[in-house]
C-alpha positions as CSV (number, residue, x, y, z in Angstrom):
1,M,-11.9,-22.8,-0.3
2,S,-10.5,-22.2,-3.6
3,E,-10.3,-18.7,-5.4
4,S,-12.6,-20.0,-8.3
5,S,-15.3,-20.3,-5.5
6,A,-14.6,-17.7,-3.3
7,K,-15.8,-14.2,-3.7
8,P,-13.3,-11.3,-4.0
9,L,-12.9,-8.9,-1.2
10,V,-11.8,-6.3,-3.4
11,E,-12.2,-6.6,-7.2
12,F,-11.3,-3.9,-10.0
13,E,-12.6,-4.4,-13.1
14,R,-11.0,-2.8,-16.3
15,V,-10.6,0.4,-14.3
16,D,-9.6,3.5,-16.0
17,F,-8.5,6.7,-13.8
18,S,-7.0,9.9,-14.8
19,Y,-6.1,13.0,-13.2
20,D,-7.2,15.7,-15.4
21,A,-5.8,14.8,-18.6
22,R,-3.0,12.6,-17.4
23,P,-3.6,8.7,-17.5
24,V,-2.7,7.0,-14.4
25,L,-4.5,3.7,-14.8
26,G,-5.7,1.7,-17.9
27,A,-7.7,-1.0,-18.0
28,I,-6.8,-2.4,-14.8
29,S,-8.5,-5.7,-13.7
30,L,-7.7,-7.7,-10.6
31,R,-8.9,-9.5,-7.7
32,V,-8.2,-9.6,-3.9
33,M,-9.4,-12.8,-2.2
34,P,-10.2,-12.9,1.6
35,G,-7.4,-13.8,3.7
36,E,-4.7,-13.0,1.3
37,V,-1.6,-10.4,1.7
38,V,-1.4,-9.0,-1.6
39,A,1.3,-6.2,-3.0
40,V,1.0,-3.7,-5.2
41,M,4.5,-2.7,-6.8
42,G,5.9,-0.7,-9.5
43,A,7.8,2.7,-10.2
44,S,7.1,5.7,-8.2
45,G,4.1,7.6,-9.7
46,G,2.6,4.3,-11.5
47,G,-0.9,4.8,-9.7
48,K,-0.5,2.4,-6.5
49,T,-1.8,4.7,-3.7
50,T,-4.4,5.7,-6.3
51,M,-5.6,2.4,-6.1
52,L,-6.0,2.6,-2.6
53,R,-8.0,5.6,-3.1
54,L,-10.6,4.0,-5.3
55,I,-11.1,1.5,-2.9
56,G,-11.9,3.7,-0.2
57,G,-13.9,5.9,-2.3
58,Q,-11.8,8.9,-2.0
59,L,-11.8,8.7,-5.9
60,R,-14.1,7.6,-8.4
61,P,-12.9,5.6,-11.8
62,D,-13.3,7.4,-15.3
63,S,-14.8,3.8,-16.4
64,G,-14.8,0.3,-15.2
65,E,-15.7,-1.1,-11.3
66,V,-14.2,-0.8,-8.3
67,R,-15.7,-3.4,-5.7
68,F,-15.8,-4.1,-2.0
69,D,-17.4,-7.2,-1.1
70,G,-19.3,-7.4,-4.0
71,E,-20.6,-3.8,-4.1
72,S,-19.7,-1.0,-6.4
73,V,-17.6,1.8,-4.3
74,A,-18.5,4.6,-7.0
75,H,-22.5,3.8,-6.5
76,M,-22.7,3.5,-2.7
77,S,-24.6,5.9,-0.9
78,H,-22.9,8.3,1.6
79,A,-24.2,5.8,4.4
80,R,-23.2,2.6,2.6
81,L,-19.8,4.0,2.3
82,Y,-19.0,5.3,5.5
83,A,-20.4,1.9,6.5
84,A,-17.8,0.4,4.1
85,R,-15.0,2.4,5.3
86,R,-15.6,1.2,8.8
87,R,-14.6,-2.2,7.5
88,M,-11.3,-0.9,6.3
89,G,-8.3,0.0,8.1
90,M,-5.5,2.4,6.6
91,L,-1.7,2.6,7.4
92,F,-0.7,5.9,6.0
93,Q,2.9,6.8,4.9
94,M,4.9,7.6,7.9
95,G,2.1,6.6,10.2
96,A,0.3,9.9,10.4
97,L,-0.3,9.7,14.1
98,F,-1.9,12.6,16.1
99,T,1.0,14.1,17.3
100,D,-0.8,15.6,20.5
101,Q,-2.4,12.4,21.7
102,T,-0.7,9.5,23.5
103,V,-0.4,6.3,21.7
104,F,-3.4,5.0,23.7
105,E,-5.5,7.9,22.3
106,N,-4.3,7.2,18.8
107,V,-5.3,3.8,18.9
108,A,-9.0,4.6,20.9
109,F,-9.6,7.3,18.4
110,A,-11.7,5.4,15.9
111,L,-13.4,3.3,18.5
112,R,-14.4,6.4,19.9
113,E,-15.5,7.8,16.8
114,H,-17.4,4.9,15.6
115,T,-18.5,2.9,18.3
116,R,-20.8,3.6,21.7
117,L,-18.7,1.2,23.5
118,P,-17.7,1.9,27.3
119,D,-14.7,3.1,28.5
120,S,-13.7,0.0,30.0
121,M,-14.2,-1.9,27.0
122,I,-12.4,0.6,24.9
123,R,-9.4,0.3,27.5
124,D,-9.3,-3.5,27.2
125,L,-9.2,-3.4,23.3
126,V,-6.8,-0.7,23.0
127,L,-4.2,-2.4,25.3
128,M,-4.8,-6.0,23.1
129,K,-4.1,-4.1,19.9
130,L,-0.9,-2.4,21.6
131,H,-0.2,-5.7,23.0
132,A,-0.6,-7.4,19.6
133,V,2.4,-5.1,18.1
134,G,4.6,-5.2,21.5
135,L,4.1,-1.5,22.7
136,R,1.4,-2.1,25.3
137,G,4.1,-0.7,27.7
138,A,4.3,2.6,25.8
139,R,0.6,3.5,25.7
140,D,1.4,6.8,27.7
141,L,3.9,7.9,25.6
142,Y,3.4,11.0,22.8
143,P,4.6,10.0,18.9
144,A,7.5,12.4,19.5
145,Q,8.6,10.1,22.1
146,L,8.8,7.2,19.7
147,S,11.4,5.6,17.3
148,G,10.2,5.7,13.8
149,G,9.6,1.8,13.9
150,M,7.6,2.2,17.1
151,A,5.4,4.9,15.6
152,R,4.8,2.7,12.6
153,R,3.8,-0.2,15.2
154,V,1.0,2.2,16.7
155,A,-0.3,3.1,13.3
156,M,-0.7,-0.6,12.5
157,A,-2.5,-0.8,15.9
158,R,-4.9,1.9,15.2
159,A,-5.5,0.5,11.6
160,V,-6.8,-2.9,13.1
161,A,-8.6,-1.0,16.1
162,L,-12.2,-1.9,14.5
163,D,-11.1,-5.5,13.4
164,P,-11.5,-4.5,9.7
165,A,-12.0,-7.2,6.8
166,L,-9.3,-5.1,4.6
167,V,-6.5,-3.3,5.8
168,M,-4.4,-0.9,3.4
169,Y,-0.8,-0.2,4.0
170,D,0.7,2.6,2.2
171,E,4.3,2.2,2.0
172,P,4.8,0.5,5.3
173,F,8.3,0.2,5.2
174,A,9.4,3.4,4.2
175,G,12.2,5.2,6.3
176,L,12.7,2.3,8.6
177,D,16.1,0.7,9.6
178,P,16.8,-3.1,8.8
179,I,15.4,-4.3,12.2
180,S,12.2,-2.1,12.5
181,L,11.5,-3.3,8.7
182,G,12.0,-6.8,9.6
183,I,9.6,-6.4,12.6
184,S,6.9,-4.5,10.5
185,A,6.9,-7.1,7.9
186,R,6.3,-9.8,10.4
187,L,3.6,-8.0,12.2
188,I,1.5,-7.6,8.7
189,R,1.8,-11.2,8.1
190,T,1.0,-12.1,11.7
191,L,-1.7,-9.6,12.2
192,N,-3.6,-10.5,8.8
193,D,-3.5,-14.2,9.9
194,A,-4.3,-13.9,13.7
195,L,-7.2,-11.7,12.8
196,G,-8.4,-13.0,10.0
197,L,-7.7,-10.1,7.9
198,T,-7.2,-9.1,4.5
199,S,-4.3,-7.0,3.4
200,I,-3.0,-4.9,0.5
201,I,0.2,-3.6,0.5
202,V,1.8,-0.5,-1.4
203,S,5.7,-1.0,-1.3
204,H,8.9,-0.5,-2.9
205,D,10.4,-3.0,-0.9
206,V,10.9,-6.3,-2.9
207,E,12.8,-8.5,-0.4
208,E,10.5,-7.7,2.8
209,T,7.4,-7.4,0.7
210,F,8.0,-10.7,-1.3
211,T,8.7,-12.6,1.9
212,I,5.2,-11.9,3.2
213,A,2.8,-11.6,0.2
214,D,0.7,-14.3,-1.1
215,R,0.5,-12.9,-4.6
216,V,2.0,-9.6,-5.8
217,F,0.8,-7.0,-8.7
218,I,3.2,-5.1,-10.9
219,L,2.0,-1.5,-12.4
220,G,3.8,-0.1,-14.9
221,N,2.8,2.7,-17.5
222,G,-0.5,2.6,-15.6
223,R,-1.0,-1.1,-16.8
224,L,-1.0,-4.3,-15.0
225,L,2.4,-5.6,-16.3
226,A,2.6,-8.7,-14.6
227,H,0.8,-10.6,-11.6
228,G,1.6,-13.9,-9.5
229,T,3.3,-15.4,-6.6
230,P,6.6,-13.9,-5.4
231,Q,8.6,-17.2,-6.7
232,Q,6.6,-16.8,-10.2
233,L,7.8,-13.2,-10.7
234,R,11.3,-14.0,-9.6
235,E,11.2,-16.6,-12.2
236,S,9.8,-14.1,-14.8
237,S,11.3,-13.5,-18.1
238,D,9.6,-10.5,-18.8
239,P,12.7,-7.7,-19.0
240,L,10.5,-5.3,-17.3
241,V,9.5,-7.5,-14.4
242,H,13.2,-8.8,-14.2
243,Q,14.4,-5.3,-13.7
244,F,12.3,-4.3,-11.1
245,V,12.4,-7.5,-9.1
246,R,16.5,-7.1,-9.4
247,G,16.5,-3.5,-8.9
248,E,18.7,-3.3,-12.1
249,P,19.5,0.4,-13.0
250,D,19.6,-0.2,-16.6
251,G,16.9,-2.0,-19.0
252,P,13.4,-1.1,-20.2
253,V,13.3,1.6,-17.7
254,R,16.7,3.3,-18.5
255,F,19.1,4.6,-16.4
256,H,19.9,7.7,-18.9
257,Y,17.6,10.1,-19.9
258,P,17.1,10.2,-23.7
259,A,19.9,12.3,-25.1
260,P,22.0,12.5,-28.6
261,D,24.9,10.5,-29.0
262,L,27.5,11.4,-26.6
263,R,30.4,11.7,-29.0
264,E,28.3,13.8,-31.2
265,D,26.9,15.7,-28.4
266,F,30.7,16.8,-27.2
267,L,31.9,17.3,-30.5
268,G,29.1,19.4,-31.2
269,A,29.6,21.7,-28.4
270,D,33.7,21.9,-29.1
271,A,32.6,22.9,-32.8
272,S,30.2,25.4,-31.6
273,R,32.9,27.3,-29.4
274,R,35.3,27.1,-32.4
275,S,32.8,28.7,-34.7
276,G,32.0,31.6,-32.0
277,R,35.9,32.5,-31.9
């Protein structure tokens, strides 16, 4: 089905949002289609995680609409919002596992909270999810006994435990070594395709994210600066996109904080010292 005829799973329509008087998002419009892996990227503090919170209904836009499966999230009743959230999985920054529960119990948590399945079926489902991330043998371990990469994979298994329509990943690659990072990236793509999910990834890691994403949205100064396939963004002539994709230290985002001319600054300081003698 083409994007023009399919219904978006997530849609932002001219969304504005601010924290108190500080604008964070301005006139953001985008669509996420079923089955896609979409990345939201940009500088720190640019509103990426805020977008995930708007989708989940933790925040409401100042204006505009955020829709999930065609329904305005801000106008959902409590019952409808909780039902929608059961169709969303979330991988939090650094995994956020329950430290006093085993790997098995972490993954089983959502199933116990939101279903009335018998223990035997919950056990089978948990082992299936853990097997999908390669950690069925770690089910009796506690989070403190896991490496950072293993903990992130357990968090992935927990995020897909209820077979959600949408999974949101908030900085899934932060703090991982190159091997764990590569494994996690491939798992996101594999789980998305094998389970028929739709995935939104908030990340700063350009290389790994571009490897698995179908489309990428780049935010800057609260605005949607660019979007397209990873290849289209690599070939972009926009100076800010060019700087971000290549990780260059100087460009539209300057390395040096605005300051007086270097020569004048030092000569002025020298003149002040002489006049103070």
